[in-house]
MIDOSE-1310 file (N, C-alpha, C; in nm, 2 decimals, decimal comma, always signed):
residues 91
mtsd	+6,95/+5,69/+17,59/+6,93/+5,72/+17,73/+6,79/+5,74/+17,76; +6,74/+5,69/+17,87/+6,60/+5,70/+17,91/+6,59/+5,79/+18,03; +6,47/+5,85/+18,05/+6,45/+5,94/+18,16/+6,39/+5,85/+18,28; +6,37/+5,72/+18,26/+6,32/+5,64/+18,38/+6,42/+5,63/+18,48
praf	+6,37/+5,63/+18,61/+6,48/+5,62/+18,72/+6,55/+5,49/+18,72; +6,68/+5,50/+18,76/+6,76/+5,39/+18,77/+6,77/+5,34/+18,91; +6,72/+5,43/+19,00/+6,72/+5,39/+19,15/+6,61/+5,47/+19,21; +6,57/+5,42/+19,32/+6,46/+5,50/+19,40/+6,48/+5,46/+19,54
laad	+6,41/+5,54/+19,63/+6,42/+5,52/+19,78/+6,27/+5,47/+19,82; +6,28/+5,39/+19,93/+6,14/+5,35/+19,99/+6,15/+5,36/+20,14; +6,06/+5,39/+20,21/+6,06/+5,41/+20,36/+5,96/+5,32/+20,43; +6,00/+5,29/+20,54/+5,91/+5,21/+20,63/+5,91/+5,29/+20,77
rgga	+5,80/+5,34/+20,79/+5,79/+5,43/+20,92/+5,70/+5,35/+21,02; +5,77/+5,32/+21,13/+5,68/+5,25/+21,23/+5,69/+5,33/+21,36; +5,63/+5,27/+21,46/+5,63/+5,34/+21,59/+5,77/+5,34/+21,66; +5,84/+5,23/+21,64/+5,97/+5,21/+21,69/+6,09/+5,24/+21,61
tsga	+6,07/+5,21/+21,48/+6,18/+5,23/+21,39/+6,14/+5,30/+21,26; +6,25/+5,36/+21,21/+6,23/+5,42/+21,07/+6,33/+5,35/+20,98; +6,27/+5,30/+20,87/+6,36/+5,22/+20,78/+6,37/+5,29/+20,65; +6,48/+5,27/+20,57/+6,49/+5,31/+20,44/+6,55/+5,21/+20,35
alig	+6,51/+5,18/+20,23/+6,57/+5,09/+20,13/+6,60/+5,17/+20,01; +6,71/+5,13/+19,94/+6,75/+5,18/+19,82/+6,74/+5,07/+19,71; +6,67/+5,08/+19,61/+6,64/+4,99/+19,51/+6,70/+5,05/+19,38; +6,75/+4,96/+19,30/+6,83/+5,01/+19,18/+6,81/+4,90/+19,07
rvgh	+6,81/+4,95/+18,95/+6,80/+4,87/+18,83/+6,95/+4,82/+18,79; +6,97/+4,69/+18,81/+7,10/+4,64/+18,78/+7,08/+4,53/+18,67; +7,14/+4,55/+18,56/+7,11/+4,46/+18,44/+6,96/+4,48/+18,40; +6,89/+4,38/+18,40/+6,75/+4,38/+18,35/+6,66/+4,36/+18,47
awrl	+6,70/+4,37/+18,60/+6,62/+4,35/+18,71/+6,64/+4,45/+18,81; +6,53/+4,48/+18,89/+6,54/+4,57/+19,01/+6,59/+4,49/+19,12; +6,69/+4,56/+19,20/+6,75/+4,48/+19,31/+6,75/+4,56/+19,43; +6,74/+4,51/+19,55/+6,77/+4,58/+19,68/+6,91/+4,60/+19,69
lgsv	+6,95/+4,73/+19,69/+7,09/+4,77/+19,70/+7,14/+4,79/+19,84; +7,04/+4,83/+19,93/+7,08/+4,85/+20,07/+6,96/+4,87/+20,15; +6,96/+4,86/+20,28/+6,85/+4,90/+20,37/+6,91/+4,93/+20,51; +6,83/+5,00/+20,58/+6,87/+5,04/+20,71/+6,75/+5,06/+20,80
alpa	+6,76/+5,03/+20,94/+6,65/+5,07/+21,02/+6,71/+5,13/+21,15; +6,66/+5,25/+21,18/+6,70/+5,33/+21,29/+6,59/+5,36/+21,39; +6,62/+5,39/+21,51/+6,51/+5,44/+21,60/+6,41/+5,54/+21,53; +6,29/+5,54/+21,55/+6,20/+5,63/+21,49/+6,23/+5,77/+21,52
avgd	+6,28/+5,80/+21,63/+6,31/+5,94/+21,67/+6,42/+6,00/+21,58; +6,51/+5,92/+21,52/+6,61/+5,97/+21,44/+6,55/+6,03/+21,31; +6,45/+5,97/+21,26/+6,38/+6,03/+21,14/+6,42/+5,97/+21,01; +6,33/+6,00/+20,90/+6,36/+5,95/+20,78/+6,48/+6,00/+20,70
daat	+6,51/+6,14/+20,71/+6,61/+6,19/+20,64/+6,75/+6,12/+20,68; +6,77/+6,09/+20,81/+6,89/+6,03/+20,86/+6,90/+5,89/+20,80; +6,78/+5,81/+20,79/+6,78/+5,67/+20,74/+6,82/+5,67/+20,60; +6,75/+5,77/+20,52/+6,78/+5,76/+20,37/+6,92/+5,80/+20,34
alvv	+6,97/+5,91/+20,41/+7,11/+5,94/+20,40/+7,20/+5,83/+20,43; +7,18/+5,77/+20,53/+7,27/+5,65/+20,57/+7,27/+5,54/+20,47; +7,16/+5,51/+20,42/+7,16/+5,38/+20,33/+7,23/+5,42/+20,20; +7,21/+5,55/+20,16/+7,27/+5,60/+20,03/+7,43/+5,61/+20,05
erfa	+7,47/+5,66/+20,16/+7,61/+5,68/+20,20/+7,68/+5,55/+20,20; +7,62/+5,45/+20,26/+7,68/+5,31/+20,27/+7,69/+5,25/+20,14; +7,58/+5,26/+20,06/+7,59/+5,20/+19,93/+7,70/+5,26/+19,84; +7,70/+5,39/+19,83/+7,80/+5,46/+19,76/+7,94/+5,43/+19,80
aaap	+7,97/+5,41/+19,93/+8,09/+5,37/+19,98/+8,13/+5,23/+19,94; +8,03/+5,14/+19,94/+8,06/+4,99/+19,91/+8,07/+4,97/+19,76; +8,01/+5,05/+19,68/+8,00/+5,02/+19,54/+8,00/+5,15/+19,46; +8,12/+5,23/+19,47/+8,11/+5,36/+19,41/+8,09/+5,36/+19,25
alaa	+8,15/+5,26/+19,18/+8,12/+5,26/+19,04/+7,98/+5,24/+19,00; +7,91/+5,15/+19,07/+7,77/+5,11/+19,04/+7,69/+5,23/+19,10; +7,72/+5,30/+19,20/+7,65/+5,41/+19,25/+7,66/+5,52/+19,14; +7,76/+5,54/+19,08/+7,78/+5,66/+18,98/+7,70/+5,62/+18,86
rlgi	+7,71/+5,49/+18,82/+7,63/+5,45/+18,70/+7,48/+5,46/+18,72; +7,43/+5,44/+18,84/+7,28/+5,45/+18,87/+7,24/+5,59/+18,91; +7,34/+5,70/+18,91/+7,32/+5,83/+18,94/+7,29/+5,86/+19,09; +7,35/+5,77/+19,18/+7,34/+5,77/+19,32/+7,44/+5,86/+19,38
dpan	+7,42/+5,97/+19,44/+7,51/+6,06/+19,49/+7,48/+6,10/+19,63; +7,57/+6,06/+19,73/+7,53/+6,09/+19,87/+7,52/+6,24/+19,90; +7,59/+6,32/+19,81/+7,58/+6,46/+19,84/+7,45/+6,52/+19,79; +7,37/+6,44/+19,71/+7,24/+6,49/+19,66/+7,13/+6,38/+19,67
vdai	+7,11/+6,34/+19,79/+7,01/+6,24/+19,82/+6,87/+6,28/+19,77; +6,84/+6,41/+19,78/+6,70/+6,46/+19,73/+6,69/+6,43/+19,58; +6,79/+6,41/+19,50/+6,77/+6,38/+19,36/+6,73/+6,25/+19,34; +6,73/+6,16/+19,43/+6,69/+6,02/+19,42/+6,54/+6,02/+19,43
pfpa	+6,47/+5,95/+19,34/+6,32/+5,95/+19,34/+6,27/+5,88/+19,47; +6,17/+5,93/+19,52/+6,10/+5,87/+19,64/+5,95/+5,86/+19,60; +5,91/+5,75/+19,53/+5,79/+5,75/+19,46/+5,66/+5,76/+19,55; +5,66/+5,73/+19,67/+5,55/+5,74/+19,76/+5,56/+5,85/+19,86
qwdp	+5,45/+5,90/+19,89/+5,45/+6,01/+20,00/+5,39/+5,96/+20,12; +5,43/+6,01/+20,24/+5,38/+5,97/+20,36/+5,26/+6,06/+20,40; +5,15/+6,00/+20,44/+5,03/+6,07/+20,49/+5,03/+6,05/+20,64; +5,08/+6,13/+20,73/+5,09/+6,10/+20,87/+4,95/+6,09/+20,93
klgi	+4,86/+6,17/+20,87/+4,71/+6,16/+20,93/+4,65/+6,02/+20,91; +4,67/+5,96/+20,79/+4,62/+5,83/+20,76/+4,72/+5,71/+20,81; +4,84/+5,75/+20,83/+4,94/+5,65/+20,87/+4,97/+5,55/+20,76; +4,97/+5,59/+20,63/+4,99/+5,50/+20,52/+5,07/+5,58/+20,41
hvt	+5,12/+5,51/+20,32/+5,19/+5,57/+20,20/+5,08/+5,58/+20,10; +5,09/+5,70/+20,03/+5,00/+5,72/+19,92/+5,08/+5,75/+19,80; +5,03/+5,71/+19,69/+5,10/+5,74/+19,55/+5,02/+5,84/+19,48
């Protein structure tokens, strides 16, 4: 067993939309598992929760294998942090 993440979240914050993507390790490759874009006013939390909920509903066995739990979205790594002053992601 490894401590490396098997899935992570990414965000795209724009003036009009907020997007979220769920990326997971399937087999020996990283794959886009799902994505969503919502009006920016809705916010990042709603976008990340929605993409996780949709994926878990569509592929519950794979979600469980990757440690993706819609009840615990905060446990999914989010490798970049948003710096609103700079308007960029920083790692």
